C-alpha angles and dihedrals in degrees: 000000000000131000107174107293093350123091123192128203139176122204134185109213130191113188121196116276115285100248094170096065121092113252099258092046092048089051091051092047091052124196094336094220117143145181116239120202117189146166128211120203108208093199096056098024089229120145115197120192142181120194122203114197121215090228123058094356092161091054099041133078121184120167140136153134136260126197135164116229125196114251106183131323099309103016140082136184122216109220117200124188113188135178117201121179125170112180102201118127115252098350102049094092091048091054091045090054092049092050092048092047090051091049091048091052090048092051091049091051091048091050092050091049092049092049091051091045093051092047092050093048093045096234 
């Protein structure tokens, strides 16, 4: 939806299974799908998001911002600030690490795609 310079979107995301979690932790974490709700401000270029996981939503907080900053004449850097909190005794930090690792991989894949796209289009 649009509200002036602000666009809103809602996504349902299903990442691949978390193979790096021990069995009991993976069972507790569940299917690890989530709904991301975000807003993009066209004036500032800032995208704010909140992700709600299907498992442990009352014990999990995932939110952040993404913005592209100019780095020279024909270069940008995407800056992501993310907060991940999982308040589950003993295994919360393990799940937090897995979520952050997954987000890091996703960002690396997006950067590689963008680089290929720009090279193909000649921008």
